[in-house]
TIGUDREN-431603 format. One line per field, with one value per residue (C-alpha): x, y, z; residue in three letters. Coordinates in pm, 1 decimal. Last residue first. Layout:
N
xx (X / ...)
yy (Y / ...)
zz (Z / ...)
residuo (ala / ...)
***
This chain:
309
xx (-748.9 / -1019.0 / -1374.0 / -1598.0 / -1860.1 / -1713.5 / -1688.9 / -2045.5 / -2150.7 / -1993.0 / -2226.2 / -2530.7 / -2454.7 / -2371.1 / -2700.3 / -2906.3 / -2730.4 / -2748.1 / -3106.3 / -3208.0 / -3009.7 / -3109.7 / -2793.9 / -2549.4 / -2205.8 / -1843.5 / -1739.6 / -1412.5 / -1355.8 / -1024.7 / -997.7 / -730.3 / -912.3 / -598.9 / -563.7 / -729.2 / -974.9 / -1041.8 / -1083.6 / -1347.0 / -1540.0 / -1508.2 / -1643.1 / -1930.9 / -2036.6 / -2016.0 / -2193.1 / -2470.8 / -2520.9 / -2531.7 / -2807.1 / -2993.8 / -3046.0 / -3231.9 / -3113.2 / -3342.0 / -3124.9 / -3265.3 / -3025.2 / -2994.4 / -3287.2 / -3175.6 / -3469.7 / -3394.4 / -3040.1 / -2772.5 / -2663.9 / -2475.5 / -2120.5 / -1851.8 / -1541.3 / -1377.4 / -1006.2 / -892.9 / -538.6 / -290.9 / -469.9 / -525.5 / -610.8 / -799.5 / -986.5 / -1088.2 / -1209.5 / -1410.3 / -1566.9 / -1673.7 / -1817.9 / -2069.0 / -2118.4 / -2108.0 / -2341.0 / -2588.6 / -2588.9 / -2662.3 / -2949.8 / -3101.2 / -3042.0 / -3249.5 / -3166.0 / -3421.1 / -3186.6 / -2950.1 / -2626.9 / -2286.1 / -2013.4 / -1667.7 / -1356.8 / -1026.2 / -681.1 / -678.0 / -329.0 / -404.1 / -754.9 / -1071.8 / -1318.5 / -1528.1 / -1771.0 / -1870.0 / -1786.7 / -1813.4 / -2127.3 / -2066.8 / -2364.9 / -2609.3 / -2685.5 / -2575.9 / -2591.6 / -2263.4 / -2050.2 / -1678.7 / -1376.2 / -1025.1 / -730.5 / -409.2 / -53.8 / -87.1 / -127.3 / -221.8 / -585.0 / -523.4 / -573.8 / -838.6 / -1031.1 / -1027.0 / -1152.4 / -1423.1 / -1573.6 / -1904.4 / -2210.8 / -2424.3 / -2133.8 / -2025.1 / -1652.9 / -1415.5 / -1044.2 / -779.2 / -416.2 / -118.5 / 258.0 / 250.5 / 552.9 / 409.3 / 499.6 / 461.2 / 178.5 / -16.1 / 24.3 / -92.9 / -406.9 / -479.4 / -443.2 / -687.7 / -925.8 / -894.8 / -885.0 / -872.5 / -1134.7 / -1470.7 / -1829.5 / -1860.8 / -1554.5 / -1194.6 / -962.6 / -588.7 / -560.1 / -935.9 / -1153.9 / -1472.8 / -1382.5 / -1308.8 / -1579.6 / -1568.6 / -1609.6 / -1513.2 / -1623.6 / -1321.7 / -1412.6 / -1139.7 / -1033.5 / -855.8 / -697.9 / -342.6 / -205.7 / 42.4 / -141.4 / -476.4 / -353.3 / -141.4 / -421.1 / -663.7 / -419.5 / -380.6 / -759.3 / -782.3 / -516.5 / -722.7 / -1041.0 / -848.7 / -686.7 / -1028.4 / -1174.7 / -878.5 / -947.3 / -1322.6 / -1330.1 / -1334.9 / -1601.5 / -1544.8 / -1797.0 / -1838.8 / -2146.7 / -2121.2 / -1749.8 / -1517.5 / -1784.7 / -1640.0 / -1846.4 / -1896.6 / -1593.3 / -1212.8 / -1248.8 / -1034.2 / -962.8 / -588.4 / -539.5 / -710.8 / -484.4 / -172.4 / -274.3 / -335.4 / 2.6 / 177.7 / 46.2 / -203.5 / -170.2 / 150.0 / 176.8 / -103.0 / 149.3 / 415.5 / 142.0 / 89.9 / -252.3 / -403.7 / -469.3 / -799.4 / -877.2 / -935.5 / -1236.2 / -1189.7 / -1542.0 / -1810.9 / -2122.6 / -2363.6 / -2225.4 / -2235.4 / -2581.3 / -2491.2 / -2168.6 / -2355.5 / -2624.4 / -2370.5 / -2171.1 / -2465.6 / -2588.2 / -2286.2 / -2418.6 / -2348.3 / -2706.8 / -2681.6 / -3001.2 / -2819.4 / -2474.0 / -2192.3 / -2004.3 / -1693.5 / -1675.5 / -1815.2 / -1504.7 / -1301.3 / -1471.3 / -1249.1 / -1303.6 / -1151.2 / -1359.7 / -1124.1 / -1260.9 / -1107.5 / -823.6)
yy (1478.6 / 1648.1 / 1565.1 / 1373.6 / 1605.6 / 1594.6 / 1215.2 / 1201.2 / 1422.0 / 1168.2 / 895.0 / 1121.1 / 1219.7 / 870.6 / 738.7 / 1009.0 / 972.4 / 591.9 / 582.8 / 825.5 / 645.6 / 287.0 / 111.7 / 133.9 / -20.9 / 85.7 / 433.7 / 455.6 / 549.5 / 649.0 / 672.6 / 812.4 / 918.0 / 903.4 / 530.3 / 342.1 / 573.3 / 816.1 / 525.5 / 369.8 / 693.6 / 749.8 / 397.1 / 469.8 / 793.4 / 661.0 / 337.8 / 533.6 / 751.0 / 437.6 / 304.7 / 632.5 / 570.3 / 250.7 / -109.7 / -385.9 / -635.7 / -794.7 / -732.4 / -585.6 / -341.7 / -123.6 / 25.9 / -154.4 / -13.9 / -284.2 / -132.8 / 158.7 / 32.9 / 210.7 / -6.7 / 147.8 / 180.0 / 205.0 / 319.9 / 249.9 / -75.4 / -182.3 / -552.4 / -574.9 / -249.0 / -366.6 / -699.8 / -519.8 / -294.9 / -576.2 / -831.7 / -700.5 / -346.2 / -443.6 / -737.4 / -522.7 / -239.1 / -487.4 / -640.7 / -301.0 / -212.1 / -497.4 / -841.9 / -923.5 / -1175.2 / -1344.0 / -1173.6 / -1333.7 / -1176.1 / -1254.7 / -1183.1 / -1221.6 / -1202.4 / -1548.2 / -1572.9 / -1734.7 / -1583.1 / -1660.5 / -1806.9 / -2021.5 / -1731.0 / -1763.3 / -1470.7 / -1612.1 / -1661.9 / -1368.1 / -1308.6 / -1358.2 / -1617.2 / -1452.4 / -1076.0 / -918.6 / -801.9 / -774.0 / -740.0 / -757.7 / -726.8 / -639.8 / -695.3 / -1068.1 / -1039.2 / -1389.9 / -1318.1 / -951.1 / -984.6 / -1249.9 / -1081.2 / -745.8 / -923.1 / -1118.3 / -804.5 / -980.4 / -801.4 / -583.3 / -338.1 / -299.4 / -346.8 / -266.8 / -285.7 / -273.7 / -163.4 / -276.8 / -204.4 / 112.6 / 183.4 / 456.6 / 283.4 / -81.6 / -77.7 / 226.2 / 119.1 / -237.0 / -103.5 / 147.5 / -120.5 / -340.1 / -44.2 / 14.2 / -342.9 / -261.0 / -346.5 / -378.8 / -409.9 / -750.9 / -897.4 / -830.6 / -1118.3 / -1124.8 / -1036.0 / -1012.5 / -719.5 / -748.3 / -458.3 / -206.8 / 38.1 / 193.5 / 465.1 / 748.8 / 933.4 / 883.2 / 993.3 / 1115.7 / 1161.0 / 1420.9 / 1568.8 / 1694.3 / 1500.2 / 1302.1 / 972.7 / 1123.3 / 1299.2 / 1008.4 / 758.7 / 980.3 / 1025.0 / 648.9 / 607.2 / 878.1 / 699.5 / 379.1 / 558.2 / 775.2 / 470.9 / 309.4 / 624.4 / 645.1 / 290.6 / 335.1 / 628.3 / 428.0 / 199.3 / -106.2 / -357.8 / -588.0 / -800.4 / -1108.2 / -1059.4 / -808.9 / -688.5 / -414.8 / -101.3 / 140.1 / 303.9 / 260.0 / -26.0 / -65.5 / -438.4 / -404.0 / -185.5 / -447.2 / -721.1 / -508.6 / -465.5 / -843.5 / -936.5 / -689.9 / -870.7 / -694.0 / -594.8 / -389.2 / -373.4 / -111.8 / 120.2 / 74.0 / 115.3 / 468.6 / 573.2 / 874.6 / 1165.6 / 1236.6 / 1609.0 / 1726.3 / 1893.3 / 1988.8 / 1942.7 / 2159.1 / 1987.5 / 2147.1 / 1950.3 / 1609.4 / 1518.6 / 1637.7 / 1436.7 / 1122.7 / 1169.6 / 1220.7 / 923.1 / 690.9 / 856.9 / 724.9 / 370.9 / 57.9 / -75.2 / -138.6 / -34.3 / 110.8 / -33.0 / 102.0 / 430.4 / 516.7 / 884.4 / 1005.5 / 878.5 / 1116.2 / 1401.3 / 1329.9 / 1261.1 / 1302.2 / 1456.2 / 1541.5 / 1593.8 / 1901.7 / 1957.5)
zz (1534.7 / 1332.9 / 1433.8 / 1185.4 / 1037.1 / 689.5 / 690.2 / 818.1 / 526.7 / 295.2 / 417.5 / 406.8 / 46.5 / -68.2 / 66.3 / -103.0 / -438.4 / -439.7 / -326.9 / -604.7 / -872.2 / -782.3 / -885.7 / -595.9 / -629.4 / -550.7 / -450.0 / -261.6 / 101.3 / 258.6 / 635.8 / 866.2 / 1183.1 / 1395.8 / 1333.8 / 1622.9 / 1801.9 / 1511.6 / 1271.2 / 1496.4 / 1514.9 / 1137.7 / 1079.1 / 1318.8 / 1151.3 / 795.8 / 889.3 / 1062.5 / 756.1 / 546.5 / 776.5 / 746.2 / 374.3 / 459.2 / 451.3 / 333.2 / 153.9 / -159.1 / -451.0 / -800.5 / -808.7 / -514.1 / -325.1 / 8.5 / 8.9 / 7.8 / -319.6 / -160.3 / -219.6 / -22.7 / -40.3 / 264.5 / 334.7 / 692.3 / 774.0 / 1054.6 / 1130.3 / 1493.1 / 1436.9 / 1766.5 / 1697.1 / 1352.5 / 1488.9 / 1757.8 / 1493.4 / 1265.8 / 1508.3 / 1767.5 / 1645.7 / 1278.7 / 1347.2 / 1536.8 / 1284.2 / 1005.3 / 1198.0 / 1252.8 / 888.5 / 753.6 / 630.4 / 361.0 / 190.6 / 438.0 / 530.6 / 486.2 / 700.0 / 561.5 / 769.0 / 588.8 / 754.3 / 905.2 / 755.2 / 413.6 / 407.8 / 605.9 / 355.1 / 590.8 / 643.9 / 282.4 / 54.9 / -295.3 / -506.4 / -744.5 / -731.7 / -445.0 / -176.9 / 40.5 / 80.7 / 164.2 / 454.0 / 394.6 / 621.8 / 472.9 / 710.4 / 538.5 / 669.7 / 632.4 / 250.1 / 123.0 / 40.2 / -48.1 / -427.1 / -409.2 / -129.9 / -310.0 / -623.6 / -445.7 / -294.3 / -212.0 / -350.4 / -114.1 / -83.5 / 283.1 / 219.4 / 506.9 / 419.6 / 690.4 / 683.0 / 891.3 / 891.1 / 688.9 / 470.0 / 254.1 / -72.9 / 24.6 / 282.3 / 166.4 / -193.4 / -117.2 / 47.5 / -220.8 / -484.3 / -296.6 / -296.4 / -674.7 / -801.2 / -1175.8 / -1441.4 / -1261.2 / -1394.8 / -1225.5 / -1390.5 / -1501.3 / -1423.4 / -1352.2 / -984.9 / -936.5 / -1030.2 / -820.4 / -580.8 / -854.3 / -961.0 / -1303.8 / -1190.3 / -963.4 / -652.6 / -422.2 / -69.6 / 162.3 / 525.7 / 738.9 / 430.3 / 364.7 / 658.6 / 451.4 / 513.1 / 414.1 / 104.2 / -23.7 / 28.6 / -157.1 / -442.6 / -467.0 / -482.4 / -749.0 / -953.0 / -953.1 / -1053.9 / -1298.2 / -1465.0 / -1495.2 / -1654.6 / -1894.1 / -2000.6 / -2025.6 / -2267.7 / -2590.2 / -2439.4 / -2224.4 / -2092.3 / -1791.1 / -1722.1 / -1944.7 / -1992.7 / -2154.8 / -2395.8 / -2614.6 / -2666.0 / -2951.1 / -3104.8 / -3109.7 / -2862.0 / -2546.4 / -2513.6 / -2587.2 / -2281.3 / -2062.7 / -2203.3 / -2139.8 / -1774.9 / -1748.4 / -1903.9 / -1672.0 / -1364.6 / -1141.1 / -772.9 / -731.1 / -1111.7 / -1099.0 / -936.3 / -1201.4 / -1462.4 / -1331.9 / -1210.9 / -1388.0 / -1156.0 / -980.7 / -960.8 / -600.1 / -448.5 / -80.4 / 42.1 / 199.1 / 66.4 / -178.0 / -480.6 / -311.9 / -443.4 / -795.4 / -783.5 / -680.2 / -947.1 / -1223.9 / -1102.2 / -1138.3 / -1457.4 / -1641.8 / -1609.6 / -1409.0 / -1434.7 / -1813.8 / -1987.7 / -2287.0 / -2326.3 / -2096.8 / -2137.0 / -1934.2 / -2034.3 / -1706.9 / -1526.0 / -1747.8 / -1565.4 / -1264.8 / -893.9 / -549.6 / -273.5 / 18.7 / 371.5 / 529.8 / 773.6)
residuo (glu / asn / pro / ala / glu / ile / leu / glu / asn / val / phe / val / lys / ala / ser / ala / ala / leu / ala / arg / leu / asp / tyr / gly / gly / glu / leu / val / ser / val / leu / arg / gly / his / cys / ile / lys / arg / ala / val / ala / cys / leu / glu / arg / gly / leu / trp / gln / phe / asp / glu / thr / asp / trp / asn / leu / gln / ala / leu / pro / asp / asp / arg / his / ala / asp / phe / gly / ala / ser / val / leu / ile / leu / glu / pro / ala / phe / ala / arg / leu / arg / pro / phe / val / thr / arg / thr / tyr / val / ala / arg / met / ala / ala / gly / asp / thr / glu / pro / ala / leu / pro / ile / asn / leu / val / asn / asp / tyr / glu / gly / thr / glu / thr / ala / ala / gly / thr / gly / pro / trp / leu / pro / met / gln / gln / ser / thr / ile / thr / leu / ala / arg / pro / glu / asp / trp / leu / ile / asp / gln / thr / gly / asn / gly / his / his / val / asp / phe / asp / val / val / ala / val / arg / lys / leu / gly / his / tyr / asp / leu / ala / tyr / lys / ala / gly / leu / ala / val / asn / gly / phe / leu / cys / phe / gly / met / ala / thr / ala / thr / glu / ala / his / his / gly / pro / pro / arg / ala / ala / val / phe / ala / asn / lys / ala / glu / gly / arg / leu / val / met / asp / val / ala / arg / leu / thr / gly / gly / ala / ala / arg / tyr / ala / ala / asp / leu / ser / gly / pro / ser / met / his / thr / asp / ala / asp / val / gln / phe / thr / gly / ser / glu / pro / arg / met / gln / lys / ile / glu / asp / ile / tyr / ser / arg / pro / his / ile / arg / leu / leu / asp / asp / asp / ala / ala / leu / pro / ala / thr / ile / arg / asn / leu / asp / leu / pro / ala / leu / ala / his / leu / val / his / glu / leu / arg / ala / val / gln / glu / pro / his / gly / ala / pro / thr / val / his / asn / leu / cys / asp / ala / his / thr / ile / leu / ala / thr / glu / met)
***
């Protein structure tokens, strides 16, 4: 089986104001970096509202639809914007995540990377924020549980910003373990170690500014991977944000490109031991274009190199 790359040109039509860090060029650079790799390229479908209702109320979905402007951009909050193409892009990002879950759980791909935008891990149950409209990874988790009938899934989020939306949506879901590492202090201000979920199903790992890759590798080896093995999920979903890179302009962690390569390799190894290698990763942050492209490439290459079960 091959690694699936799931994307759609609609995700290039989500246009933000000039100078905004979450820009079209992010996805362009990622796709250009992944172009030489041996991937099974799949078109992301539009998510259905019935699927989005697994994590968002109807009133919120309708509100997002009503915010789509006919031209220009609409400011959803201080950081989050919509253009005429944003709604379809968001539906493709969510639908691409669902397609990735389907492919991996049906044995059509050994693992998958969803290269889409807008990102999703800051979108709470009924609040768009932090560049995010729909909770893509949280949706993938609920879909795997409720549609595919899995008993346990895990989310690992290594974006430099805390995945407050994923935590909010899965807070009281005992079948889902949410593990996030994030710089603290940093926006959005959540993610303290004391935030552990309704059923001790949330593990937050705050990292001080200037934390380097060696320290990250140590905490993942000591804390994250043992917790994953103990929980024994049947699928691992990864919020793959590359903004912990030392060159990223929005934060102050000091990871290198090779650290994301290590994360890809080690997450695949853990997935192989506990869930037959079943891993779905979804693009989140990363705002230095060169660092983003290089880090995404080495991460995805580790997915490709992972042995088949």
